[in-house]
C-alpha positions in Angstrom: 0.4 -46.2 -25.7 3.1 -47.8 -23.6 5.9 -46.4 -21.5 9.0 -48.1 -20.2 10.2 -47.3 -16.6 13.6 -48.4 -15.5 13.8 -49.0 -11.7 17.2 -49.9 -10.2 16.6 -50.8 -6.6 15.0 -54.2 -5.9 12.9 -52.9 -3.0 11.5 -50.2 -5.2 10.7 -52.7 -7.9 8.8 -55.0 -5.5 6.9 -52.1 -4.0 5.8 -50.9 -7.4 4.8 -54.4 -8.8 3.3 -55.8 -5.6 1.7 -52.5 -4.5 -1.9 -51.4 -5.0 -3.3 -50.5 -8.4 -1.5 -47.5 -9.8 -3.2 -44.8 -11.8 -2.2 -41.6 -13.6 -4.8 -39.0 -14.8 -7.5 -41.7 -14.0 -5.8 -44.2 -16.3 -4.8 -47.6 -15.0 -1.0 -48.3 -15.1 0.2 -51.9 -15.6 3.6 -52.9 -14.4 5.5 -55.9 -15.6 9.1 -57.0 -14.9 10.7 -57.6 -18.3 12.8 -60.7 -18.8 16.0 -60.4 -20.7 15.4 -60.0 -24.4 11.6 -59.7 -23.8 9.9 -57.2 -26.1 7.8 -54.7 -24.1 5.3 -54.4 -27.0 4.6 -58.1 -26.8 3.6 -58.1 -23.1 -0.1 -58.9 -23.0 -2.3 -56.3 -21.2 -5.3 -58.4 -20.3 -6.4 -57.7 -16.7 -5.5 -56.2 -13.4 -7.0 -57.2 -10.0 -8.3 -54.4 -7.9 -10.9 -53.8 -5.2 -14.1 -51.9 -5.6 -16.4 -50.6 -2.9 -20.2 -50.4 -3.4 -22.4 -48.6 -0.9 -26.1 -49.3 -0.2 -26.2 -52.6 -2.1 -29.4 -54.5 -1.2 -29.0 -57.9 0.5 -28.6 -60.8 -1.9 -28.0 -58.4 -4.8 -24.6 -59.9 -5.7 
């Protein structure tokens, strides 16, 4: 399922795209700035960088 958001202000666009990972109801949201004539259904959803935190990991475990 894909949704299209239209954001008008450049500062808001940058904050959304460059900001931390976004989620809704525990689902990861991907944001991509569409180019003119680009089909939203053709934008690849492959990966998203994000940080994880692991507690009590033994030394040399990773």
